[in-house]
C-alpha positions, -999 to 999 in steps of 0.1 A, spaced: -1 4 1 10 37 -11 7 67 5 5 60 40 25 89 55 -10 102 68 -20 69 84 -28 76 121 -20 42 149 -50 51 171 -44 15 190 -29 -16 190 -35 -48 208 -9 -78 211 -23 -113 220 -2 -148 221 -22 -174 199 -12 -214 202 -21 -241 189 -43 -259 212 -36 -298 191 -3 -291 209 -16 -275 240 -1 -243 234 -23 -211 248 -44 -185 244 -27 -154 261 -45 -125 261 -40 -92 269 -50 -65 289 -44 -34 272 -28 -15 242 5 -12 234 24 21 243 27 40 216 51 71 223 77 68 203 72 82 170 100 58 153 81 28 164 49 41 155 62 48 116 77 16 117 48 -8 129 28 15 105 49 3 76 51 -35 87 9 -36 89 2 -20 58 34 -18 32 25 -59 26 -15 -48 12 -24 -45 -24 -51 -26 -25 -66 -32 -58 -71 -68 -49 -105 -63 -29 -123 -94 -6 -155 -87 12 -169 -110 47 -194 -139 35 -216 -164 51 -232 -193 36 -263 -178 57 -262 -145 68 -234 -121 69 -242 -115 103 -227 -150 112 -197 -141 104 -174 -133 138 -146 -120 121 -172 -92 106 -195 -85 137 -165 -81 159 -154 -52 136 -186 -39 131 -188 -37 165 -153 -17 167 -167 8 139 -199 15 157 -181 20 189 -146 24 201 -144 20 232 -155 -17 227 -117 -21 208 -102 -40 237 -133 -68 242 -137 -71 207 -98 -79 203 -103 -110 227 -132 -117 209 -113 -120 179 -83 -140 195 -106 -166 207 -117 -171 176 -86 -174 162 -74 -203 184 -105 -222 181 -91 -222 141 -58 -231 147 -57 -263 152 -37 -277 121 -6 -293 126 13 -266 102 -2 -238 124 26 -221 142 21 -203 177 22 -165 170 15 -127 182 -19 -116 167 -21 -80 166 -54 -59 165 -52 -22 150 -75 8 147 -64 31 123 -78 62 112 -66 85 78 -63 55 59 -59 62 17 -84 42 -2 -102 52 -32 -97 88 -29 -106 93 7 -92 85 38 -111 64 64 -109 41 94 -99 6 89 -94 -20 113 -63 -44 108 -60 -78 125 -24 -95 116 -7 -125 128 32 -129 132 45 -170 130 79 -162 114 110 -151 140 145 -140 124 177 -135 141 197 -104 149 228 -96 159 231 -68 183 260 -46 184 272 -26 219 297 -6 237 310 -27 271 339 -6 285 361 2 258 357 -23 235 324 -39 215 301 -73 225 276 -90 201 247 -111 214 220 -127 196 178 -113 196 147 -124 176 124 -106 167 103 -95 131 116 -84 100 89 -55 95 96 -58 54 78 -91 60 42 -97 72 30 -135 74 -8 -131 80 -29 -99 74 -61 -84 69 -70 -48 64 -108 -37 70 -117 -6 54 -148 9 71 -169 9 34 -196 -12 17 -210 -23 54 -239 -42 42 -220 -60 14 -195 -71 39 -169 -42 38 -140 -38 11 -112 -60 27 -75 -66 18 -61 -98 25 -19 -113 30 -13 -143 36 25 -150 32 27 -182 49 10 -210 36 -5 -204 2 4 -242 -12 -8 -263 14 -36 -278 40 -32 -247 63 -48 -219 49 -71 -215 80 -67 -175 77 -87 -168 46 -108 -199 45 -121 -204 84 -107 -175 103 -114 -145 78 -139 -163 55 -136 -135 25 -140 -140 -14 -130 -115 -38 -152 -89 -54 -160 -100 -87 -143 -70 -103 -120 -60 -133 -86 -68 -114 -102 -101 -102 -113 -111 -132 -79 -99 -149 -56 -115 -121 -77 -151 -123 -76 -154 -160 -40 -148 -162 -30 -172 -131 -56 -196 -152 -35 -191 -184 -1 -197 -167 -12 -231 -151 -27 -244 -183 -3 -238 -204 25 -250 -175 6 -279 -168 -22 -290 -193 -15 -277 -221 23 -295 -224 4 -329 -204 -14 -333 -228 -6 -321 -260 32 -330 -256 46 -299 -269 78 -284 -267 89 -259 -243 96 -234 -269 57 -238 -279 44 -235 -241 68 -199 -241 51 -184 -272 15 -194 -257 25 -174 -227 43 -150 -250 10 -143 -272 -19 -149 -235 3 -115 -221 -1 -98 -255 -33 -99 -259 -39 -88 -221 -13 -56 -230 -33 -51 -261 -65 -54 -253 -86 -31 -232 -119 -57 -230 -115 -90 -226 -136 -114 -243 -131 -152 -239 -145 -163 -269 -120 -136 -286 -89 -151 -264 -95 -186 -272 -99 -177 -315 -71 -155 -316 -48 -170 -290 -55 -208 -282 -68 -208 -320 -69 -251 -317 -100 -265 -312 -91 -293 -293 -70 -270 -271 -97 -245 -267 -117 -272 -254 -97 -286 -229 -85 -246 -218 -127 -244 -213 -130 -274 -192 -97 -266 -172 -113 -234 -165 -145 -251 -153 -123 -270 -125 -102 -243 -119 -133 -221 -107 -152 -254 -90 -120 -259 -69 -114 -221 -60 -149 -214 -51 -154 -187 -75 -162 -179 -111 -145 -157 -138 -168 -136 -159 -162 -140 -197 -163 -107 -205 -146 -82 -186 -125 -47 -186 -86 -54 -184 -72 -38 -153 -36 -27 -161 -22 -32 -128 -36 -70 -126 -12 -72 -158 14 -55 -145 14 -79 -115 12 -110 -133 37 -103 -158 68 -110 -135 53 -147 -133 51 -151 -172 84 -164 -175 96 -169 -209 134 -185 -204 140 -216 -222 167 -232 -201 189 -258 -219 206 -280 -196 227 -257 -175 248 -239 -203 220 -218 -223 192 -194 -213 172 -185 -246 147 -152 -233 117 -157 -261 98 -128 -269 76 -138 -299 78 -151 -337 76 -188 -324 82 -193 -365 120 -178 -359 128 -212 -339 134 -248 -354 140 -278 -332 156 -309 -341 179 -339 -332 210 -347 -342 215 -382 -351 256 -381 -346 254 -368 -316 218 -379 -300 215 -343 -286 188 -322 -292 191 -289 -305 176 -252 -318 183 -234 -346 177 -200 -341 172 -170 -370 176 -135 -370 188 -104 -390 212 -84 -372 229 -91 -339 233 -65 -307 
């Protein structure tokens, strides 16, 4: 998140959250942190807000009634009455403790934060932050001792690395607020309790969400399904990755039918892509629209993931930016080794 210099750090509560399945305790603090040091306030603000992407928005949900979403209810109570902040932070800690039973969930500190003057969508509004730190890093502290210096070991937080976070903006209350989410410790395993079990949030179906998810879908399809089912070369995969990204960079509007015709081409591959899309949506419990406005920030964010490097053993890396027709693959019968032949006009 950018432009956070104006943010006011009103109150911060810290609670210790263990894993009940390992007999670890829940330890509730009785009072907010004392925040008299301006440097500490600035470092905490950077730590809390620096990792969020305000373009990627979620909202609280519940299968029957939004009021039954615990985190939504506790946060709404703080927005309605600031004097309940300490009480509601304890409820949040107790609820998170009940959801921390997975074997991979680590003990850590829960921070509940009341912010004011947070920049969001052209306004400065209140927000509630919920953060959990699970990773401790080692630091060496050098200090003077008589006429010499000594070094001791300490453990603490890296303010540039947020483990888990949730920032709730005081807007769209009826729809479940607008929420930003970070989960950097459990992206690819079964311990995604933070998003699905504790917060119970789902993405807003807006242009950013659709653009980001279609690009993720394309990358995974080309990297996995396309390569496996159609026995294509790595250069063919890179070519399709390039054409997919070029489509999003050159268009203002996405059309699934147009994308299939212009980028994927072959009907058999198109049919496989459509089936993969259905399974992708079903497994993640969201839908991607067939037509939507392309969000430039989402394209820029995904561009780094579209790696177009052809790695040949440990000797060569070939960066392919286009013109698949200028690359020819073959097999040298004498040596039994594969080769690529590359055609070009000028060497620079």
